[in-house]
C-alpha positions in Angstrom: 48.5 -63.4 55.5 47.3 -59.9 56.4 49.5 -57.0 55.2 49.3 -54.5 58.1 52.2 -52.6 56.6 50.3 -51.7 53.4 47.1 -49.9 52.3 45.8 -49.4 48.7 43.4 -46.5 48.1 42.0 -44.6 45.1 40.9 -41.0 45.2 37.6 -40.5 43.2 35.5 -37.4 42.6 33.8 -35.2 40.0 36.0 -33.1 37.8 37.7 -30.2 39.5 36.9 -31.2 43.0 40.5 -31.1 44.0 41.8 -34.7 43.8 45.2 -34.0 42.3 45.8 -30.9 44.6 45.1 -33.1 47.7 47.6 -35.7 46.5 50.2 -32.9 46.2 49.8 -32.1 49.8 49.8 -35.8 50.9 53.2 -36.2 49.2 54.6 -33.0 50.8 53.5 -33.8 54.3 54.9 -37.4 54.1 58.4 -36.0 53.2 58.5 -37.1 49.6 60.2 -33.8 48.6 63.6 -32.5 49.6 63.6 -29.4 51.7 64.8 -27.1 48.8 63.2 -29.1 46.0 61.2 -27.1 43.4 57.7 -28.5 43.5 55.3 -28.4 40.5 51.7 -27.8 41.2 49.4 -30.8 40.5 52.5 -32.9 40.0 50.4 -36.0 39.2 49.0 -34.3 36.1 52.2 -35.1 34.1 50.8 -34.8 30.6 50.9 -31.5 28.7 47.2 -31.7 27.9 46.4 -32.4 31.5 48.4 -29.4 32.7 46.9 -27.1 30.0 43.3 -28.1 30.6 43.6 -28.5 34.4 42.0 -32.0 34.3 43.3 -35.5 34.9 43.0 -37.8 31.9 44.9 -40.9 32.9 44.8 -42.6 36.3 48.3 -42.6 38.0 49.9 -44.3 40.9 52.1 -42.9 43.7 52.8 -43.9 47.3 53.6 -42.4 50.7 55.0 -43.7 53.9 53.1 -42.9 57.1 53.5 -44.4 60.5 55.5 -47.3 59.2 52.8 -48.1 56.7 53.1 -47.8 52.9 50.0 -46.2 51.4 49.6 -46.7 47.6 47.5 -43.9 46.2 45.8 -43.9 42.8 44.7 -40.5 41.4 41.8 -40.9 39.0 40.1 -38.7 36.3 36.9 -36.9 37.2 35.5 -36.3 33.7 32.7 -38.6 32.7 34.4 -39.3 29.3 37.3 -41.0 31.1 35.1 -43.1 33.4 36.7 -46.3 31.9 39.9 -45.3 33.7 38.1 -45.2 37.0 36.3 -48.5 36.5 39.4 -50.6 35.9 41.5 -48.9 38.6 39.0 -49.8 41.3 40.1 -53.5 41.0 43.6 -52.4 42.2 42.5 -51.0 45.6 40.8 -52.0 48.8 39.0 -48.7 49.5 38.3 -45.2 48.1 38.5 -41.6 49.3 35.4 -39.8 47.9 36.1 -36.1 47.4 33.1 -33.7 47.4 33.3 -30.0 46.8 32.0 -28.0 49.8 30.1 -25.6 47.6 29.0 -27.8 44.6 28.2 -30.9 46.6 27.7 -34.3 44.9 27.8 -34.0 41.1 26.9 -36.5 38.3 30.3 -38.1 38.1 30.4 -38.3 42.0 27.3 -40.6 41.7 28.9 -42.6 38.9 32.2 -43.4 40.5 30.7 -43.9 44.0 28.2 -46.3 42.5 31.0 -48.3 40.9 33.1 -48.4 44.1 30.1 -49.6 46.2 29.3 -52.3 43.6 32.7 -53.8 44.4 32.0 -53.5 48.1 34.8 -51.0 48.8 34.9 -49.1 52.0 34.5 -45.3 51.5 36.1 -42.4 53.3 34.0 -39.2 52.5 36.1 -36.0 52.3 34.3 -32.7 52.0 37.0 -30.6 50.3 37.5 -26.9 49.8 35.9 -26.0 53.1 37.7 -22.6 52.9 35.7 -21.5 49.9 33.7 -18.4 50.7 30.5 -20.0 49.3 31.0 -23.3 51.1 27.8 -24.9 52.5 29.3 -27.7 54.5 26.2 -28.9 56.5 24.0 -29.1 53.4 26.6 -31.0 51.5 26.9 -33.5 54.4 23.1 -34.2 54.0 23.4 -34.5 50.2 26.2 -37.1 50.5 24.1 -39.2 53.0 21.1 -39.0 50.6 23.4 -40.1 47.8 24.6 -43.1 49.8 21.0 -44.1 50.6 20.0 -43.8 46.9 22.9 -46.0 45.9 21.7 -48.8 48.4 24.7 -48.5 50.6 25.3 -51.2 53.2 25.1 -50.3 56.9 28.9 -50.4 57.0 29.1 -47.9 54.0 26.5 -45.7 55.6 28.7 -45.4 58.6 31.6 -44.1 56.4 33.9 -41.7 58.2 33.5 -38.1 57.1 36.4 -35.6 57.1 36.6 -31.9 56.2 39.6 -30.8 54.1 41.3 -27.9 52.4 43.4 -29.6 49.8 45.2 -26.4 48.8 46.0 -25.5 52.4 46.9 -29.2 53.3 44.5 -29.4 56.3 42.0 -32.0 57.5 39.7 -32.2 60.5 37.0 -34.5 61.8 34.7 -31.6 62.7 33.1 -29.2 60.1 33.4 -26.3 62.4 37.1 -26.7 63.4 39.7 -26.3 60.6 42.6 -28.7 60.9 46.4 -27.9 60.9 47.6 -30.8 58.7 46.5 -34.0 57.0 47.2 -36.3 60.0 43.4 -37.0 60.5 43.1 -38.2 56.9 46.2 -40.5 57.1 45.0 -41.9 60.5 41.5 -42.6 59.0 43.1 -44.4 56.0 45.1 -46.7 58.4 42.1 -47.3 60.6 39.3 -47.7 58.1 40.8 -49.0 54.8 41.2 -52.8 54.9 44.6 -54.4 54.8 45.4 -56.5 51.8 45.0 -60.2 52.5 46.1 -63.4 50.6 48.3 -66.4 50.5 51.9 -65.6 49.5 52.8 -69.3 49.2 50.1 -70.2 46.7 50.4 -69.9 42.9 50.7 -66.4 41.5 47.7 -64.3 40.4 48.3 -60.7 39.3 45.5 -58.7 37.5 46.8 -56.1 35.0 44.7 -52.9 35.5 46.9 -50.5 33.6 49.5 -50.4 30.8 52.6 -48.2 30.4 55.1 -48.1 27.5 58.8 -47.5 27.4 60.9 -47.4 24.2 63.6 -49.5 25.9 61.6 -52.4 27.5 58.3 -52.1 25.5 55.1 -52.6 27.3 54.9 -52.4 31.1 52.0 -54.0 32.9 50.7 -52.4 36.2 48.6 -54.3 38.6 48.0 -55.7 42.1 49.1 -59.1 43.3 46.0 -61.0 44.5 47.8 -64.2 45.4 51.3 -65.6 45.5 54.7 -64.0 45.0 56.3 -62.6 41.8 60.0 -62.6 41.3 62.4 -61.3 38.6 63.2 -63.9 36.1 60.3 -66.3 36.9 58.3 -68.0 34.2 54.6 -67.0 34.1 51.5 -67.4 31.9 49.1 -64.8 30.6 45.4 -65.7 30.8 42.3 -63.6 30.1 39.0 -64.2 32.0 36.9 -63.8 28.8 39.1 -66.2 26.8 40.5 -68.8 29.3 41.4 -71.3 26.6 44.2 -69.1 25.2 47.3 -69.3 27.4 50.5 -67.4 26.5 53.8 -68.0 28.2 56.0 -65.1 29.3 58.9 -64.2 31.6 59.1 -61.4 34.2 62.2 -59.5 33.0 62.1 -56.5 35.5 60.0 -55.6 38.5 59.3 -52.2 40.0 57.2 -50.8 42.9 55.9 -47.2 43.2 57.9 -45.1 45.8 56.7 -41.5 46.0 56.8 -40.1 42.4 59.3 -42.7 41.2 59.7 -46.4 40.7 62.2 -48.6 42.5 63.6 -51.8 41.2 62.7 -54.8 43.4 63.6 -58.5 43.2 60.2 -59.8 44.4 56.8 -58.6 45.6 54.0 -60.4 47.3 50.2 -60.2 48.1 48.7 -56.7 48.0 51.7 -55.0 46.4 51.0 -52.8 43.3 53.8 -53.5 40.9 55.0 -52.7 37.4 56.7 -55.4 35.3 58.1 -55.8 31.8 58.8 -58.8 29.6 55.3 -59.6 28.4 55.2 -58.1 24.9 51.5 -58.7 24.2 50.0 -58.0 27.6 46.7 -56.1 27.7 44.5 -54.6 30.4 42.3 -57.2 32.0 44.9 -60.1 31.6 46.0 -62.1 34.6 49.6 -63.1 35.1 49.6 -66.6 36.7 51.9 -69.5 37.5 52.3 -71.6 34.4 51.0 -74.8 36.0 47.9 -73.1 37.5 46.5 -70.7 34.9 43.5 -69.3 36.8 42.3 -65.9 35.4 40.8 -63.3 37.7 37.5 -61.7 36.8 37.9 -58.2 35.2 35.3 -55.5 35.4 33.3 -55.1 32.2 33.9 -51.5 31.2 31.0 -49.6 29.9 30.6 -49.6 26.1 31.4 -46.6 23.9 28.4 -44.4 22.9 29.9 -42.2 20.1 31.8 -42.8 16.8 34.0 -40.8 14.5 35.7 -41.7 11.2 39.4 -41.0 11.1 41.0 -41.0 7.6 44.1 -40.1 5.7 44.3 -36.4 4.9 43.7 -36.0 1.1 43.5 -32.2 0.9 45.7 -30.2 -1.5 47.8 -29.0 1.5 48.3 -32.6 2.8 51.8 -33.7 3.9 53.2 -30.2 4.6 53.1 -30.3 8.4 52.8 -33.9 9.5 55.5 -36.5 10.2 53.1 -39.4 10.1 50.6 -39.2 7.2 50.0 -42.7 5.8 47.1 -45.0 6.6 49.5 -47.6 8.0 51.0 -45.1 10.5 47.5 -43.8 11.6 46.2 -47.4 11.9 49.2 -48.5 14.1 48.7 -45.5 16.4 45.0 -46.0 16.8 45.3 -49.7 17.6 48.2 -49.0 20.0 45.8 -46.6 21.9 43.2 -49.3 22.4 45.8 -51.4 24.3 46.0 -48.6 26.9 42.5 -47.2 26.8 39.8 -49.8 27.6 36.9 -47.5 26.7 38.2 -47.0 23.1 37.2 -49.2 20.1 38.9 -49.1 16.6 37.7 -50.8 13.5 38.9 -50.7 9.9 36.5 -48.4 7.9 34.7 -48.9 4.6 37.8 -47.8 2.7 41.5 -48.9 3.2 42.5 -45.4 4.5 39.6 -44.8 7.0 39.0 -46.1 10.5 36.0 -46.1 12.8 36.9 -44.9 16.3 34.4 -45.2 19.1 34.7 -43.6 22.5 32.8 -42.3 25.6 32.1 -38.8 24.4 33.3 -35.7 22.5 36.1 -34.9 24.9 37.3 -38.5 25.0 37.8 -38.5 21.2 39.0 -34.9 21.0 41.8 -35.6 23.5 42.9 -38.5 21.3 42.9 -36.3 18.2 44.9 -33.6 20.0 47.4 -36.1 21.4 48.0 -37.5 17.9 48.3 -34.1 16.4 51.0 -33.2 18.9 52.9 -36.4 18.1 53.1 -35.3 14.4 50.1 -37.1 12.9 48.0 -35.6 10.1 44.5 -36.8 9.5 40.9 -36.0 8.6 38.0 -36.5 11.0 34.3 -36.7 10.4 31.4 -35.3 12.5 30.6 -37.6 15.5 27.6 -40.0 15.4 26.0 -41.8 18.3 26.0 -45.6 18.3 22.5 -47.0 18.2 21.4 -50.4 19.7 18.5 -52.7 18.9 16.9 -53.8 22.1 13.9 -56.2 21.9 13.5 -55.3 18.2 13.3 -51.5 19.0 16.0 -49.0 17.8 17.4 -47.4 20.9 19.8 -44.5 21.3 22.2 -43.4 24.2 20.7 -40.9 26.6 22.4 -38.3 28.8 21.4 -37.1 32.2 22.2 -33.3 32.1 22.7 -31.3 35.3 22.6 -27.5 34.9 23.2 -24.7 37.4 22.4 -21.3 36.0 21.4 -17.8 37.3 17.6 -17.5 37.4 17.5 -14.9 34.6 18.9 -17.4 32.1 16.7 -20.4 33.0 14.0 -19.6 30.3 16.6 -19.6 27.5 18.1 -22.8 28.7 14.8 -24.6 29.0 13.6 -23.4 25.6 16.8 -24.6 23.9 16.9 -28.0 25.6 13.2 -28.6 25.0 13.8 -27.9 21.3 16.5 -30.5 21.3 14.1 -33.2 22.5 15.1 -32.9 26.2 12.7 -34.0 29.0 12.7 -31.8 32.1 13.0 -33.9 35.2 13.6 -31.5 38.0 14.0 -27.8 38.9 15.3 -26.7 42.2 15.9 -23.1 43.3 19.3 -22.5 45.1 19.6 -18.9 46.2 19.7 -16.7 43.1 20.4 -19.7 40.9 18.4 -22.6 39.5 19.4 -26.2 39.3 17.8 -28.0 36.4 17.9 -31.7 35.5 17.2 -33.0 32.0 17.1 -36.3 30.2 18.2 -35.8 26.6 19.5 -37.9 23.7 23.3 -37.8 23.5 23.2 -36.7 19.8 21.0 -33.7 20.7 23.8 -32.3 22.9 26.2 -31.9 20.0 27.2 -28.3 19.7 25.2 -27.2 22.7 27.9 -26.6 25.3 29.4 -23.5 23.5 25.9 -22.2 22.8 25.0 -22.7 26.5 28.0 -20.7 27.6 27.0 -17.9 25.3 23.4 -18.0 26.5 24.4 -17.8 30.1 27.2 -15.3 29.6 29.7 -17.8 31.0 28.0 -18.1 34.3 26.3 -21.4 33.7 27.6 -24.8 34.8 26.6 -27.9 32.7 27.5 -31.5 33.4 26.3 -34.7 31.9 26.6 -38.4 32.5 25.5 -41.4 30.5 22.0 -42.6 31.4 21.4 -45.8 29.5 19.5 -46.5 26.2 16.0 -45.4 25.4 13.8 -45.8 22.2 14.9 -43.5 19.3 13.3 -40.0 19.8 13.0 -39.1 16.1 15.0 -36.9 13.7 16.1 -33.5 14.6 18.0 -30.6 12.9 20.8 -29.3 15.1 22.5 -26.9 12.7 20.5 -24.0 11.2 23.5 -22.4 9.5 25.5 -23.1 6.3 29.1 -22.7 5.3 31.0 -20.2 3.2 33.1 -22.3 0.9 36.2 -21.2 -1.0 35.6 -21.4 -4.7 39.3 -21.3 -5.8 42.7 -22.0 -4.4 45.2 -19.3 -3.4 46.0 -16.9 -0.6 43.3 -14.9 1.1 43.5 -11.2 0.4 42.1 -8.2 2.2 39.9 -7.3 -0.8 38.5 -10.9 -1.1 37.8 -11.1 2.7 36.2 -7.6 2.7 33.8 -8.6 0.0 33.0 -12.0 1.6 32.5 -10.9 5.3 29.1 -9.4 4.5 27.9 -13.0 3.8 28.7 -14.3 7.3 31.3 -14.9 10.0 34.8 -15.5 8.6 37.1 -18.2 10.0 40.4 -17.1 8.3 42.5 -14.0 8.1 44.6 -12.3 5.5 47.4 -14.4 3.8 45.8 -17.7 4.9 46.4 -20.3 2.2 43.1 -21.8 1.0 42.0 -24.4 -1.5 38.8 -25.1 -3.4 36.2 -26.7 -1.1 37.8 -25.3 2.1 35.3 -23.8 4.6 36.3 -20.2 5.2 33.3 -19.0 7.2 29.7 -19.5 8.4 26.6 -18.6 6.5 23.9 -17.4 9.0 21.2 -19.1 6.8 20.9 -22.8 5.9 22.8 -23.7 2.8 26.3 -23.2 1.5 27.6 -20.2 -0.4 30.7 -20.2 -2.6 33.0 -17.2 -2.0 36.2 -16.1 -3.5 38.5 -14.9 -0.7 41.5 -14.8 -3.0 40.0 -12.1 -5.2 42.4 -9.2 -6.0 41.6 -5.6 -6.8 43.3 -5.0 -10.1 45.4 -2.0 -10.7 44.3 0.4 -13.5 45.9 3.2 -15.4 44.7 5.8 -13.0 44.9 4.1 -9.6 47.0 1.6 -7.6 45.4 -1.6 -6.3 45.4 -0.4 -2.7 44.9 3.3 -2.9 41.0 3.4 -2.9 40.1 2.9 0.7 41.3 1.4 4.0 39.4 -1.9 4.1 38.1 -2.7 7.6 38.1 -6.4 8.3 36.2 -8.1 11.1 38.5 -10.3 13.2 38.0 -14.0 12.2 36.4 -16.6 14.5 39.1 -19.1 15.6 37.8 -22.5 16.5 39.2 -24.8 19.2 39.3 -28.5 18.4 36.0 -29.2 20.3 34.3 -26.3 18.7 35.4 -27.5 15.2 34.0 -31.0 16.0 30.7 -29.5 17.0 30.5 -27.3 14.0 31.1 -29.7 11.0 28.1 -31.2 9.2 27.7 -34.7 7.8 29.2 -33.6 4.4 32.1 -31.9 6.0 35.5 -32.9 7.5 38.0 -31.5 9.9 41.6 -31.5 8.6 44.0 -31.9 11.6 47.7 -31.2 11.3 50.4 -30.5 13.9 50.1 -26.7 13.2 46.7 -26.2 11.5 43.1 -26.9 12.0 41.0 -26.6 8.8 37.4 -27.3 7.9 36.5 -28.6 4.5 33.9 -30.2 2.4 34.1 -34.0 1.7 33.9 -33.3 -2.0 36.2 -30.4 -2.8 35.3 -29.8 -6.4 32.4 -27.3 -6.5 30.8 -28.7 -9.6 30.9 -32.3 -8.3 29.6 -31.2 -4.9 26.6 -29.5 -6.4 25.8 -32.6 -8.6 26.1 -34.8 -5.5 23.7 -32.5 -3.5 21.2 -32.6 -6.4 21.4 -36.4 -6.5 20.8 -36.7 -2.8 17.8 -34.3 -2.9 16.3 -36.3 -5.7 16.8 -39.6 -3.8 15.0 -38.2 -0.8 
């Protein structure tokens, strides 16, 4: 059976190339909103963090009706750290719309997601977006896209991919780069004409591959996937099989069934080949499982998602201020939350740590892990996190480490500083290409050597530089490197920070706290510009005497403290330091809080080395 009334398509692109904005306009022009309905911008970015940061973190489904055909659309993340979301979602669709910015052209993540789509043999519609940008260079971008297709060994059919020219914000599309369109009709017509119709046998035994997981407090876990074969009905008996473990078969029942309709979900009694459905009833379903007929348990192959490259240790918060903010503070609660996340996020790995109250969490990159920490923090969790470490592999008896391909676009006057800094971090310069008054630089660099560089890069380029990176495989270990050339200012006693104490401490370095901040012994209150830690007493008071009051001497001028974001804090902490995360506070501290014990431990380690 060929479903001519249905198309399944994913929108893929590099971060910030306009995927979610284009979906907004597709929904509007297909009449998914009422005439007077208040419309939220980037409606598919439903999470608070997604809206705040302006990025898509989780792939999401929607659908529109056009010309009597239902088009299921999957909006995907563009950031490299969430590549696992894109990889698994491609099994749900028959073709992809590749968005490319008319000024930036193909970027690292464009290459990654397009490569994955072409490996699966998907048809590609190329959309050059943001053609109304004043710095758009449409014709050069067309050539760059064709070069990328050739580099990725595109088939003749993929090389003949249709190319459209859009302004997602204005809601226009055209087939010519020189003639702006008036609406998105050319895009919809191209989807119907070029994206293959789903095909399959509705009368044969059921096969439904679960590509995503949702959760609802009332019905529990909800599986989301496309029906490859057969028909699914409410109340039917089914089996759960996994491609990598075909011997284990679990029985289940389809309790409820939904299909995506615009921004909502509609209850349906049955669905057939090609439909993307949500179903509940399978309590222990995971991504990659296949729902089959009980008598024919044949699993569908699931794409092997790329392995994590970075690891952090999450542990119970044991600081003197622990338990004041958080709702969930025990190791059991943190463990349950982390393992629950692995069911939804296929790129995340969680293992029990060396102690009963610590856990090793592995992910795709700093942003991947920082989003998880921020999400847990907002849910009321309180925990401590270590500095990130890359995951090494032994290949043919040789210790290898993950590499990153870094793409940098900077004004020419800053290129010397950037090259100097990256070369010092064991980066290998691959290519330099002038582009007007800017320079495009490509580097291959160990992933661990990029820790802490992004904020430094923005400072060096006065905010005008653009840096992107993508995982580039494993290479032999490049040797040890020192990434942090500064120390910490550590509080020597507990109490409340005073103006007098901070005034006497700020000459030692940059302070991280302000007046009346509660501190404890071992808490990091500032940065020492030289290597090594200095103990400071920020709680020191100026005592009153017989001839003067405690505050009458002088007006103390305090330098405003440096306030870290979560990512900056992760980049700053050293191996012997931790980040204390609570719903309302972000504190940095030493692993060993007691000053005397910490000094003894440092002496012991120096002696051992």
